[in-house]
SELOFI-871036 format. One record per residue (C-alpha): residue number from 1; x, y, z. Coordinates in Angstrom, 3 decimals. Layout:
# SELOFI-871036
(atom NUM, (X, Y, Z))
...
***
This chain:
# SELOFI-871036
(atom 1, (11.804, -16.001, 20.344))
(atom 2, (10.029, -19.195, 21.339))
(atom 3, (7.019, -20.687, 19.608))
(atom 4, (4.925, -19.875, 22.664))
(atom 5, (5.654, -16.182, 22.269))
(atom 6, (5.424, -16.020, 18.466))
(atom 7, (3.618, -12.843, 17.532))
(atom 8, (0.328, -13.778, 15.870))
(atom 9, (-0.889, -11.542, 13.058))
(atom 10, (-4.511, -12.134, 12.107))
(atom 11, (-5.990, -11.012, 8.788))
(atom 12, (-9.762, -10.542, 8.463))
(atom 13, (-11.102, -12.175, 5.302))
(atom 14, (-14.463, -10.407, 5.208))
(atom 15, (-16.861, -10.485, 2.200))
(atom 16, (-15.292, -8.535, -0.694))
(atom 17, (-11.806, -8.324, 0.835))
(atom 18, (-8.899, -8.147, -1.596))
(atom 19, (-7.477, -11.659, -1.674))
(atom 20, (-4.231, -10.519, -3.313))
(atom 21, (-3.521, -8.305, -0.299))
(atom 22, (-4.294, -11.109, 2.155))
(atom 23, (-2.017, -13.559, 0.391))
(atom 24, (0.659, -10.931, -0.255))
(atom 25, (0.869, -9.994, 3.416))
(atom 26, (0.927, -13.659, 4.372))
(atom 27, (3.891, -14.202, 2.061))
(atom 28, (5.671, -11.056, 3.260))
(atom 29, (5.406, -12.127, 6.905))
(atom 30, (6.515, -15.610, 5.872))
(atom 31, (9.617, -14.137, 4.261))
(atom 32, (10.365, -12.143, 7.417))
(atom 33, (9.978, -15.269, 9.567))
(atom 34, (12.222, -17.300, 7.290))
(atom 35, (14.945, -14.654, 7.405))
(atom 36, (14.670, -14.378, 11.195))
(atom 37, (14.806, -18.170, 11.569))
(atom 38, (17.895, -18.369, 9.396))
(atom 39, (19.708, -15.635, 11.290))
(atom 40, (18.702, -16.749, 14.768))
(atom 41, (18.857, -20.475, 14.029))
(atom 42, (16.233, -21.043, 16.699))
(atom 43, (14.113, -23.449, 14.669))
(atom 44, (10.983, -21.642, 15.832))
(atom 45, (8.932, -19.130, 13.859))
(atom 46, (8.806, -15.593, 15.312))
(atom 47, (5.592, -14.795, 13.429))
(atom 48, (2.325, -16.696, 13.164))
(atom 49, (-0.204, -15.646, 10.523))
(atom 50, (-3.877, -16.544, 10.749))
(atom 51, (-6.846, -15.779, 8.507))
(atom 52, (-10.287, -15.187, 9.994))
(atom 53, (-13.567, -15.513, 8.130))
(atom 54, (-17.301, -15.451, 8.946))
(atom 55, (-18.584, -18.879, 7.957))
(atom 56, (-22.222, -18.588, 8.961))
(atom 57, (-23.745, -15.389, 7.599))
(atom 58, (-23.846, -12.810, 10.369))
(atom 59, (-22.104, -15.038, 12.894))
(atom 60, (-20.386, -12.914, 15.530))
(atom 61, (-17.624, -15.489, 15.978))
(atom 62, (-15.247, -15.559, 13.040))
(atom 63, (-13.457, -18.827, 12.380))
(atom 64, (-9.761, -19.342, 11.793))
(atom 65, (-9.510, -20.736, 8.253))
(atom 66, (-5.706, -20.609, 7.927))
(atom 67, (-2.883, -20.900, 10.439))
(atom 68, (0.769, -20.756, 9.424))
(atom 69, (1.940, -22.355, 12.672))
(atom 70, (-0.895, -24.339, 14.285))
(atom 71, (-0.296, -24.756, 17.976))
(atom 72, (-2.899, -24.092, 20.627))
(atom 73, (-5.778, -21.669, 20.216))
(atom 74, (-5.007, -18.787, 17.833))
(atom 75, (-5.373, -15.341, 19.373))
(atom 76, (-4.174, -12.465, 17.144))
(atom 77, (-2.085, -9.803, 18.833))
(atom 78, (-2.224, -7.722, 15.659))
(atom 79, (-5.345, -7.785, 13.478))
(atom 80, (-5.311, -6.480, 9.894))
(atom 81, (-8.411, -5.328, 7.997))
(atom 82, (-7.466, -5.450, 4.288))
(atom 83, (-9.009, -3.278, 1.545))
(atom 84, (-11.831, -4.302, -0.735))
(atom 85, (-11.224, -5.751, -4.163))
(atom 86, (-13.783, -3.768, -6.174))
(atom 87, (-16.235, -1.487, -4.385))
(atom 88, (-16.096, 0.166, -0.999))
(atom 89, (-17.058, -2.157, 1.861))
(atom 90, (-20.780, -2.867, 1.836))
(atom 91, (-22.575, -0.853, 4.543))
(atom 92, (-24.311, -4.134, 5.314))
(atom 93, (-21.083, -6.056, 5.893))
(atom 94, (-21.938, -8.729, 8.484))
(atom 95, (-22.326, -7.058, 11.841))
(atom 96, (-20.495, -10.009, 13.318))
(atom 97, (-17.295, -8.916, 11.582))
(atom 98, (-17.462, -5.463, 13.150))
(atom 99, (-18.321, -6.741, 16.630))
(atom 100, (-15.627, -9.432, 16.430))
(atom 101, (-12.991, -6.852, 15.458))
(atom 102, (-14.140, -4.636, 18.321))
(atom 103, (-13.924, -7.551, 20.767))
(atom 104, (-10.423, -8.474, 19.572))
(atom 105, (-9.323, -4.913, 20.293))
(atom 106, (-10.876, -5.081, 23.750))
(atom 107, (-8.876, -8.275, 24.306))
(atom 108, (-5.665, -6.377, 23.574))
(atom 109, (-5.143, -6.753, 19.824))
(atom 110, (-3.695, -3.886, 17.815))
(atom 111, (-6.030, -3.057, 14.911))
(atom 112, (-4.659, -2.184, 11.482))
(atom 113, (-6.677, -1.037, 8.460))
(atom 114, (-5.545, -0.750, 4.861))
(atom 115, (-7.067, 1.740, 2.428))
(atom 116, (-10.836, 1.048, 2.218))
(atom 117, (-10.565, -1.316, 5.171))
(atom 118, (-10.891, 1.912, 7.179))
(atom 119, (-14.651, 1.722, 6.573))
(atom 120, (-14.911, -1.432, 8.675))
(atom 121, (-12.582, 0.001, 11.306))
(atom 122, (-14.728, 3.144, 11.468))
(atom 123, (-17.848, 1.003, 11.956))
(atom 124, (-16.395, -0.200, 15.258))
(atom 125, (-16.493, 3.333, 16.659))
(atom 126, (-12.933, 2.920, 17.931))
(atom 127, (-11.521, 5.732, 15.791))
(atom 128, (-14.140, 8.366, 16.563))
(atom 129, (-12.317, 11.673, 16.973))
(atom 130, (-9.080, 10.203, 15.616))
(atom 131, (-7.250, 10.813, 12.354))
(atom 132, (-7.454, 7.947, 9.867))
(atom 133, (-5.314, 7.328, 6.786))
(atom 134, (-6.891, 6.017, 3.611))
(atom 135, (-6.471, 6.428, -0.113))
(atom 136, (-7.704, 9.701, -1.574))
(atom 137, (-10.017, 7.892, -3.981))
(atom 138, (-12.260, 6.779, -1.108))
(atom 139, (-11.560, 9.633, 1.314))
(atom 140, (-14.679, 11.638, 0.454))
(atom 141, (-17.005, 8.675, 0.912))
(atom 142, (-15.319, 7.725, 4.184))
(atom 143, (-15.627, 11.254, 5.580))
(atom 144, (-19.269, 11.459, 4.511))
(atom 145, (-20.240, 8.134, 6.037))
(atom 146, (-18.271, 8.727, 9.252))
(atom 147, (-18.193, 12.475, 10.001))
(atom 148, (-16.930, 11.760, 13.517))
(atom 149, (-13.485, 10.734, 12.243))
(atom 150, (-10.738, 12.876, 10.686))
(atom 151, (-9.787, 11.549, 7.253))
(atom 152, (-6.158, 12.302, 6.356))
(atom 153, (-4.825, 11.444, 2.880))
(atom 154, (-1.541, 13.307, 3.394))
(atom 155, (0.008, 10.730, 5.702))
(atom 156, (0.857, 7.268, 4.455))
(atom 157, (0.623, 5.538, 7.832))
(atom 158, (-0.973, 6.915, 10.998))
(atom 159, (0.040, 5.127, 14.197))
(atom 160, (-2.107, 5.600, 17.301))
(atom 161, (-0.363, 2.763, 19.113))
(atom 162, (-3.246, 0.336, 19.432))
(atom 163, (-4.726, 1.380, 16.064))
(atom 164, (-2.786, 1.846, 12.828))
(atom 165, (-4.233, 2.994, 9.500))
(atom 166, (-2.549, 3.048, 6.110))
(atom 167, (-3.447, 4.065, 2.591))
(atom 168, (-1.896, 4.904, -0.747))
(atom 169, (0.375, 3.376, -3.326))
(atom 170, (1.551, -0.142, -2.387))
(atom 171, (0.073, 0.449, 1.065))
(atom 172, (-0.016, -3.233, 2.002))
(atom 173, (3.711, -3.610, 1.309))
(atom 174, (4.487, -0.488, 3.320))
(atom 175, (2.224, -1.634, 6.129))
(atom 176, (3.700, -5.129, 6.174))
(atom 177, (7.230, -3.762, 6.463))
(atom 178, (6.072, -1.300, 9.118))
(atom 179, (4.751, -4.199, 11.211))
(atom 180, (7.897, -6.271, 10.662))
(atom 181, (9.880, -3.295, 11.989))
(atom 182, (7.591, -2.942, 14.999))
(atom 183, (7.547, -6.652, 15.856))
(atom 184, (10.979, -7.924, 14.781))
(atom 185, (13.017, -4.724, 14.621))
(atom 186, (14.570, -2.516, 11.918))
(atom 187, (17.226, -5.044, 10.909))
(atom 188, (14.574, -7.625, 10.003))
(atom 189, (12.604, -4.948, 8.185))
(atom 190, (15.638, -4.039, 6.099))
(atom 191, (16.357, -7.671, 5.231))
(atom 192, (12.710, -8.324, 4.356))
(atom 193, (12.506, -5.178, 2.215))
(atom 194, (15.690, -6.175, 0.411))
(atom 195, (14.146, -9.533, -0.471))
(atom 196, (10.646, -8.293, -1.313))
(atom 197, (11.490, -5.052, -3.121))
(atom 198, (14.878, -5.718, -4.714))
(atom 199, (15.021, -4.939, -8.419))
(atom 200, (15.040, -7.970, -10.710))
(atom 201, (18.451, -8.665, -12.298))
(atom 202, (18.900, -7.393, -15.827))
(atom 203, (17.549, -9.838, -18.391))
(atom 204, (15.660, -11.856, -15.780))
(atom 205, (12.190, -11.429, -14.262))
(atom 206, (10.414, -8.297, -15.366))
(atom 207, (8.612, -5.962, -13.005))
(atom 208, (5.296, -6.795, -11.454))
(atom 209, (2.232, -4.851, -12.485))
(atom 210, (3.126, -1.176, -12.151))
(atom 211, (6.733, -1.119, -11.075))
(atom 212, (8.896, -2.064, -8.128))
(atom 213, (10.226, 1.138, -6.566))
(atom 214, (14.013, 0.808, -6.114))
(atom 215, (14.413, 0.998, -2.331))
(atom 216, (17.599, -0.909, -1.590))
(atom 217, (20.028, 1.733, -2.835))
(atom 218, (20.876, 2.916, 0.676))
(atom 219, (20.404, 6.665, 0.080))
(atom 220, (18.185, 7.670, 2.990))
(atom 221, (17.529, 11.163, 1.643))
(atom 222, (16.273, 9.764, -1.667))
(atom 223, (14.142, 7.220, 0.203))
(atom 224, (12.461, 10.103, 2.033))
(atom 225, (11.700, 11.764, -1.299))
(atom 226, (10.322, 8.488, -2.683))
(atom 227, (8.087, 8.025, 0.347))
(atom 228, (6.817, 11.582, -0.040))
(atom 229, (5.931, 10.887, -3.685))
(atom 230, (4.299, 7.530, -2.882))
(atom 231, (2.192, 9.059, -0.141))
(atom 232, (0.650, 11.339, -2.768))
(atom 233, (0.529, 8.706, -5.522))
(atom 234, (2.814, 10.979, -7.519))
(atom 235, (0.249, 13.750, -7.929))
(atom 236, (0.598, 17.456, -7.260))
(atom 237, (4.305, 17.238, -6.453))
(atom 238, (7.022, 19.775, -7.092))
(atom 239, (10.770, 19.414, -7.306))
(atom 240, (11.142, 21.963, -4.512))
(atom 241, (8.814, 19.979, -2.234))
(atom 242, (10.627, 16.727, -3.022))
(atom 243, (13.937, 18.389, -2.181))
(atom 244, (12.512, 19.685, 1.095))
(atom 245, (11.209, 16.213, 1.976))
(atom 246, (14.665, 14.780, 1.273))
(atom 247, (16.500, 17.579, 3.078))
(atom 248, (18.553, 18.329, -0.024))
(atom 249, (19.117, 21.167, -2.450))
(atom 250, (17.188, 20.687, -5.695))
(atom 251, (20.275, 20.198, -7.819))
(atom 252, (21.669, 17.669, -5.356))
(atom 253, (18.363, 15.812, -5.280))
(atom 254, (18.299, 15.571, -9.083))
(atom 255, (21.769, 14.041, -9.141))
(atom 256, (21.320, 11.646, -6.231))
(atom 257, (17.788, 10.626, -7.185))
(atom 258, (18.871, 9.610, -10.688))
(atom 259, (21.897, 7.777, -9.314))
(atom 260, (19.832, 5.876, -6.711))
(atom 261, (16.739, 4.994, -8.755))
(atom 262, (17.907, 5.154, -12.357))
(atom 263, (15.086, 7.600, -13.049))
(atom 264, (14.641, 11.352, -12.924))
(atom 265, (12.115, 12.723, -10.429))
(atom 266, (9.779, 13.473, -13.349))
(atom 267, (9.967, 9.902, -14.620))
(atom 268, (9.550, 8.499, -11.136))
(atom 269, (6.434, 10.540, -10.337))
(atom 270, (4.863, 9.518, -13.622))
(atom 271, (5.741, 5.873, -12.948))
(atom 272, (3.994, 6.056, -9.578))
(atom 273, (0.850, 7.585, -11.106))
(atom 274, (0.720, 5.073, -13.930))
(atom 275, (1.326, 2.165, -11.558))
(atom 276, (-1.546, 3.342, -9.368))
(atom 277, (-3.754, 3.742, -12.447))
(atom 278, (-2.935, 0.182, -13.510))
(atom 279, (-3.804, -1.055, -10.034))
(atom 280, (-7.173, 0.704, -10.096))
(atom 281, (-7.984, -0.488, -13.607))
(atom 282, (-7.135, -4.081, -12.702))
(atom 283, (-8.732, -4.105, -9.282))
(atom 284, (-12.293, -3.087, -9.979))
(atom 285, (-14.818, -0.950, -11.774))
(atom 286, (-13.631, 2.501, -10.728))
(atom 287, (-14.485, 4.756, -13.660))
(atom 288, (-11.760, 6.295, -15.779))
(atom 289, (-13.076, 9.706, -14.751))
(atom 290, (-12.634, 8.855, -11.056))
(atom 291, (-9.151, 7.480, -11.679))
(atom 292, (-8.142, 10.546, -13.677))
(atom 293, (-9.429, 12.882, -10.958))
(atom 294, (-7.799, 10.917, -8.130))
(atom 295, (-4.422, 11.088, -9.862))
(atom 296, (-4.598, 14.787, -10.706))
(atom 297, (-5.277, 14.701, -14.446))
(atom 298, (-7.465, 17.520, -15.714))
(atom 299, (-9.721, 15.209, -17.708))
(atom 300, (-10.099, 11.645, -18.959))
(atom 301, (-8.538, 12.479, -22.323))
(atom 302, (-5.333, 13.726, -20.679))
(atom 303, (-5.162, 10.647, -18.493))
(atom 304, (-5.793, 8.295, -21.413))
(atom 305, (-3.124, 9.983, -23.530))
(atom 306, (-0.445, 9.667, -20.836))
(atom 307, (-1.498, 6.116, -19.959))
(atom 308, (-1.358, 4.959, -23.578))
(atom 309, (2.096, 6.505, -24.028))
(atom 310, (3.431, 4.758, -20.916))
(atom 311, (1.740, 1.365, -21.170))
(atom 312, (1.066, 0.978, -24.883))
(atom 313, (-2.690, 0.560, -24.702))
(atom 314, (-5.707, 2.664, -23.802))
(atom 315, (-7.062, 2.411, -20.231))
(atom 316, (-10.227, 0.651, -21.386))
(atom 317, (-8.325, -1.920, -23.400))
(atom 318, (-5.897, -2.461, -20.535))
(atom 319, (-8.758, -3.090, -18.108))
(atom 320, (-10.153, -5.785, -20.404))
(atom 321, (-6.845, -7.629, -20.384))
(atom 322, (-6.759, -7.246, -16.552))
(atom 323, (-3.083, -6.651, -16.107))
(atom 324, (-1.343, -8.467, -18.877))
(atom 325, (2.414, -8.210, -19.193))
(atom 326, (4.773, -6.554, -16.791))
(atom 327, (6.757, -3.531, -17.868))
(atom 328, (10.233, -2.284, -17.316))
(atom 329, (11.406, 1.153, -16.143))
(atom 330, (12.134, 1.990, -19.777))
(atom 331, (8.426, 1.732, -20.496))
(atom 332, (7.917, 4.704, -18.189))
(atom 333, (10.404, 6.930, -20.053))
(atom 334, (9.163, 10.475, -20.353))
(atom 335, (8.754, 11.547, -23.960))
(atom 336, (7.786, 15.176, -23.338))
(atom 337, (9.962, 17.846, -24.910))
(atom 338, (12.379, 19.908, -22.833))
(atom 339, (9.944, 22.792, -22.420))
(atom 340, (7.400, 20.514, -20.746))
(atom 341, (10.087, 19.031, -18.497))
(atom 342, (11.176, 22.449, -17.291))
(atom 343, (7.727, 23.341, -16.053))
(atom 344, (6.401, 20.001, -14.843))
(atom 345, (7.366, 20.542, -11.213))
(atom 346, (6.480, 24.210, -10.923))
(atom 347, (3.576, 25.101, -8.590))
(atom 348, (0.260, 24.562, -10.313))
(atom 349, (1.780, 22.576, -13.145))
(atom 350, (-0.265, 19.648, -14.351))
(atom 351, (1.262, 16.405, -13.046))
(atom 352, (0.717, 14.463, -16.261))
***
């Protein structure tokens, strides 16, 4: 792929946007480009990443404030609207951002929203009558503010071709890999995922905040079960439903899941919930009650008890430290007795 045809991915850095997501996606696409360059030995980057920001209040023309491969005038072919860092996007977000995004779409750009970024996408009017993916914690507010769209929290990524929406656990990683697949192909996606998501070697770097889901084991059936769990942030799942998602018998799933991930399905689901709780506690001022409800705990006390057991500190104390030390899979070990384990996945069972 020549430099002239490098696929440009623009990221909208609007007021309140989550900087970690913007930088993380930039790095992920950089990794994909580096791998592609190495394999193709073309000396030319297949991906170009630009950041766009309103520099003059409500200016309708956003400015390019970062360009990974400056050459000619940047014109994003794919435009990503990241989530917010703390609160939902301000209803008074500069109108210029919304109109600029709408104009980019009219010029042929594919629009992509992540989690609460769906609020800005919805403001454009381009998803009226369409289904939109977002995280369940902001689904009610999104549906209330934009009754003309169909909010769907049961699908991780919804692809309408020219508009893609994503939400849920590690949604920016999932979305980044999805776009690498679409732009550079499945082989590049696999190589990028192997680099970005590979488990740290024993005794070396510990896991990032939350945990890194083992996804390079090569068991496609288990990967389907993992995706199904991630899409629901680990809440309200059952062993039977996981087995159905994987296309396996329950006993077979138990054996293969443990072999592939090093964790039982129970441990894995709890790890996903706790990782999402850590993310919410670190990322803003979402109340513990809201977090507990969004993750399926019956009350704050239940959530706090499980969180303390897994992480070693109460949710409030953890929030104050804003994501201190990483933890290993062992930190997520389930300490419930055998009776609790037997019933955890049964319909109606509390997903604690």
